[in-house]
Structure formats: C-alpha cells, structure tokens
N, C-alpha and C positions, 0 to 999 in steps of 0.2 A: 449594460455591463455592470456586474457587481464587483466591488473591490473589497477584499479582506486584507487587512494589514497584519503581518506577523511582527509583533512589537518586540524587537530584540536590540534596542538601542541603536548603536552605530551600524549594526548588521540587519536592521529591519528591512523588510521587503514586502511587496504587494503580491497578492494572488488575484489575478484578474480573470473573471469568469463571465463568459457570454458567447454569443454566436458571432461567427465571422472573424475571430481573432487571428486565424492563420493568414488570411489575406491582408491583415493589418500588422503582421508580425514585425515588419521593418519599422513602421512608425512607433510601435510599442517598445522595441528594443533599442532603436537609434539613440535615445537620450542617455543610455548608460554605456555606450560604446566609446572606447578610447580611439579607435580607428575603424573605418567602415568595412570590417570583415569579421566573419565568424567561422568557427569549425563546428559542423553538425555531425553528431554520431546518432545513428538510427539503426533500425533492423529491417530485414527484407520485406516483411508484410506491410509495415508502415510506409516504407519507401515507395512501394508499388502504388499505394493508395493516395499518399499525401505529400510526398517529398517535392514534387513539381510545384504544388501550390505554395509550400513554404518558401522555396527558392524564389518564386515569383513575388511573393509578398515581401521578402527581404529586398529584392532587386528594385521594387518600387521606391524604396528609401535609399537606393544607391549602395546597398550592402552586398558585398561579395561573400560567397559561401563555398567552402570545400566540405565534402561529405565522405564519411566512412559508414558503410553498410555492413552490419553484422548479422549472423544467423539469429532467428527468433528462438524464444524458449528460455526456460529457467536455467538450463545448462550453460547459457552464455554468461551467467554471473560467475565467472571462473577466473583463476589466476592467469590462464592462457589468454583469455580475451581482455583482461585488465592490462596485461603486458602489451597486447596488440594496440589497444586504444592509446596508452601512454606513449608508446614509440611513434605511433602515427601523428599524435599531437606535437611531439618533439620534432619530427621530420618537417612539419609545417611551421615550425618556429613560433608556436603559440606562446605568447608572453603572459605574465601575471595579470596585466590589465586588460587582456583580451577576453572574449566571451566564448565559451564552449556551450553549445546547445545540445541538451539531452532531449531527443525527439522520439518518444515512444512510450511504452508502458512502464510498469514498475521495474522490470529487469533493466531496461536501458537507463532509466533514471538513477537507479542504485549504482550501477556499474560506472556510468559516466560521471556521476557525482563523486564517486570515490577516486576515479582517475583525476578529476579536477582538484580534489583535496590534496593529492600527493604530488601532482605535477608542479615542479618549481616551488614546492612547499605551499601550494595554494593558488589556484587560478579561479577566476570567477566563472560561474556558469548559470545558464537559464534553463528552466524546466518547461518543456511544452508537452505535457502529458496527453496521450492519445487514447487512454482507456479510462473507464469510470473508476477503477481501482486506483490508478495513478492520480487522477484528478482529486479524489477525496482523501487520499492517504499518503502514498509514498512520495509524491512530488513536494509535499509540504513538511517542513520541520527539520530538514538537513541530515536525516539519517541516510548514509550511503554505505555501500559494501558489496561483498561477494560471498558466495557460499563456499563451504569446505566439505570434504567427505565426512567431517565430524558433525556437521549441522548447518542450518540455514543462517546466513547473515552473521557468521562468527568472525569475519574479518572486515573491518570498515572504519569509518571515521564520521564524526559530526562535521558537516560542511554545508552551510546554508547557501541556497541559491540567491542570486541577485534579483530574480523576478520569476514568477510562474504565470504562464498563459494557459488557461483551461478553456479550450474552445469546445462548447457543448455540441456543435455540429459534428465533430469527429466521432461522437458516440453513435451516430447513425450507421457507421460502417462496422460496428462490432457485431459479432455473431450473438445470438440470444444467450448462448452459454457464457461467453466472455462478459457480456453485460451483467448477467446475474451473478457471476463470480465477483465482479466489482461491487455489486449490491450487497454482497456479504460484508464488505467493509462499511457500507452506508448504514446498514441495520445495526452493526456493531456500535456505532455512535449512540443510537437510541438506547441500546442495551446497557452501555456503560454510564451514560450521564444525563439522559433526558427521556423520561417516560412520554412527555408531550411529543417529542420528535418520533418516538416509536409509534405512538398512536396516529400521528400524521402519516407515517409510512403505511400503517395498516389501512388507512383510508385511501391513499393515493398511489401506493406501490404498483398495483397492476397497470394503471394508466401511465405511470412513469416508465415502466418497462415496455409498454406498448409504443412509446415514442414521443410522448408529450414533452416538448422542449422546455416549456416554462416550468413544469414540475421537475424536470431533470436539473435545470439550473438552480432551482430552489433547494433541491436535495444536496447538490454539490456545495452551494453556498453555506447551508446550515452545517454540513459535515466539516467543511474547511474552517468555519468560524469556531466550532468546538475544538478542533485540533489546534488552531492558532492560539486560542486562549490558554490551552494546556501547555503548549510549547513555550509560550511567553513566560509562564510561571516556572517551568522546569525543563530547560532546553536539553540537558544531557541525561535525563531520566534518573534523577536522584530521588524522586518522590512521585508527584502526581502523574508525570508522563507515563509511568508504568501502566496506568489505567488503560492507555491506548492499546495495550497488549491483550485486552479481553479476547479470549478465544485462541490466542496465538500460541500459547504453550502446548495445548492439545493439537492445534492446527499444524504447527511446524513439525511436530513429531509424526503426524500423519503424512505430511509432505515428504519427510525423509523416508518413511516406510514405503512410500510409493515411488521412490527414486526421483523425486522432483519432475515427474512425468505428467503427461496429459491425463493420466488416471485421476489426478486430483489437482485442480487449479488452486492457487493461493487463497483466493477469496472463498472458494468452496470449503477449504480447510478451516478458514476463520469462522464461517457460518456454523459448521459442524462443531468446531471448538467452542464457540459461544454456547451452543446447546449443551455440550458436555460440562462447561463451567457452571451453567445454571443448574444442571442436574446435580452436580457435586454440591453446590450451594444449598440446594433443597435438602439433600441427604444429611448435610451438616446442621440442618435446622435453621439456616440463615434466611431462607425465603420460602414462600408457600409452594406447595406442590403444583399449584395451578400455573405459576409463572413460567417454569420451563415449558410446560405444555402450550401456553399461549405463544411463546416465542417460536417453538417448532411449528405450530399451526400456521403462523405467518410465513415461515419459510416454505411450507407446503403450498400455501395459497399462491406463492410466487413461482412455484414450480422448481424449487431449488433443492440441491442435495442438503440433507439435514441429519442423516444418521450414518453410522459406519456401514450399514447395509447398502447404502447408496454408492459406496466406493467399490469399483470392480476389482476383481483379483484378490489374492490372498493378503492378509495383514498379519503382523506379529501378534503374539498373545499379549495379555495385559502387561506382563513383566517386560516383554520386549518393547512395548510402547513407553513404559515408564523409564526404561533405560535411555530411549531416544529423548524423552522429555528432560532427563538429567543433563543433557548437553545444552539446555536452554541458557540464553545470556542472563536470565534473571536468577540464576543460581548464585547464592551468597553464602560463604562459609560452608559449602557443601549442601545447603538447603535450598530447595526450589521454592521460589515465591510465586504464588498463584494470584490471578485476578479473579475474585469471586464477587458475589452480589447479594445484597439484602432485598433486592427487588429489581424489576426491569428499570434501568436508569439509575441504579444505586450501587455501582461497582466500587470495590476497594481492594487493596493489596493485602494478601495474607501470607505469612511465612511459617505458620504452625499447623498446616493442614495434615491430617492423619493420612499417611500413604495408603493405609488399608481401605479407606473410603474411596480414594481415587481408583485404586485397583479394582474395587467392587463395581464402580461405575463403568470402567472400561470392560471388565469381564462381562457384565450384563449387556453392554452395547455390542460386544463381539458375539455373544451368544445369540442375540437377535438377528445376526446375519444369517 
C-alpha cells in the first residue's frame, strides 16, 4: 500500500492506495470512529458491484452501516439529491463526530462531501473512490459541490475528508470508456506539472489501460502526490491550485453544452479541454506547435476522445461555447482566467488572454467536425 499525506495541519489526512482496501475498510476506518457505525451513500451501479464487500469489510471490525443508494450519473449532483442526502442523514441522527462514507465516483464524492460540509455545520466523511477519475482527482483536496443550470460545480464548499481509501482492484470493474475518461485526469497531471510523468505515461499508458495493477497504482500514486502537494500550498484555490483546472474551462463548457449527459464524460471533456488549452497556448506563441500535436497523439494512442469531432451530436458555435465558459468559477472581475502552458508540464494561470484567439481555436475545432 502507498500512503500519500495531504499536509493541512490539524486537518491533514492520508490517501491510502493499494489492492484489497475494501475488504480491510473496517480496520482502516475504525481508528477514526467515535462510535462503531457509519452512514454510507453510494449509487446503484457501485452498490450492485461492491456494496456487499464494503459492508462485510466494515463488519469484520464490528462497524455497523446504513446505506442510501442514489441514481447514477452527473444529474445526481443536484439540489434535489443534496436535500435527499441531508435529510436521510438527519433521520439517522448522524452526529458531527460520526463518519459519512462517500462510496462511488466523482459525482457521489462531490455530492456527499457537500452534504457533510453543511450537515450540522460540518460532519466528518471518508472518501472511498471507485473510479480512476475519483481516485486521482475528485476524492482528494476537499472540493465538494453540486451543479446548477448555470454551470458545473457552481454551488459547493471546501470540506476535507478525514481519510481516502483508493482500492486499485475496483478499477477492474470499470468499462474501458470509464477508465479512459479517468485517464483524462491522469494525463492532465503530466500536462500541467511534469513532463517526466507525461513521458512515463507515453511509455506505460497502454499497459496501464490493459489492466496492469502495479502500473495503475503507480499512476494513481503519482497523480495524488502532485495534487496533494498543490493543495497543501493552496487549499482554497487562491493561486497554484488553479493549475489543477488545466483543460477544465473548455471541458466544463463542453459538458454543459452536452447537457451533462453520456455524450461526454467529465474526463473526456478534460482531455479535449487540455488539447484546446495547448492549442491556444501554441497560437499565442507560448509553446511550440509540436507540443499540442504530441499531446493529442498520446490521446489517440490511448483510444481516447481528443477533438470536438469526437463528441456526438450538435454543439453550440464558438460564441455559444464562450458564453458557457464565462460561467466558469475562475472568472474574476468579469475576466476569465485560463490555464495555459509554455510546454507540456509547464502550466500557468493567465487572465489576459485575447478572446479572439480562443474564438478562433474553437471555430477551427468546430469546423473540423
């Protein structure tokens, strides 16, 4: 097992990464419990595959569990389901020192983390992420929230978990598409801060996707290590943490344009968004023209969505996409802050980007459809 500490003083916690963690969940969680009971919130697909194993793992340590099972999908990150989770936890008399378990992918982690943040003004929670995307990104760092008709993740709070258990074995049950969507967040880390990691992914990505658990664990460890270091420096995204949004400004707009549906998964939007951010950087003269091509070639080698042409159905025009991007959380004083790059692994935040350049990038990408 690998252990990565998120160093946040009194709110520091560990991200434990390895095989067989679900069966040992009780032993892992027991030391932080105030009493031997937890409230688990999960979703239907995860419940069918893994809930019995988690309950058994908890029972081995004498921990009782009650469970709420929600519908799957991005639309679950809503006001209605937030209300449902909070009221269910109140009905079960969950106290501040109790533990709520978010058992699922990024949707469940974000929703349940937000419910824990506002319940009794803050209840502890544990993340047990079941997807690659959640293991490398959304379960770490304390960003919680729900979506609004105005945009993605616009309502939420920073609320750090008490523990994260990333069981690599759970990745075996992901569909190839879901795994590669999560890989979009993995390759983002190479794109934003480590050319060496990107080159490692170029060498090992296909074997990782094919099921090599040792490579999967190493990819998760390196991704989490990078995120933990950034979060420790900038917990509430006042500076460096914004780098983690590489690809997200474009990606979130594309998710909104596709109705947060299965037309485009979050990690797919991030991967395409990274490619668009690199193309924008190249057109601004910040990076070589070869760098965006190299990044896109790796996505192609992995069999991933990489262009707007890979998104089925109609999309808004460039101005429509820019309007959706204007709802991004990174807007300050009416100006959208972009994450650009001087090269693969050399991202930075910019707030003086010429909108005409972005419009041209989007227009060309749409024309290529």
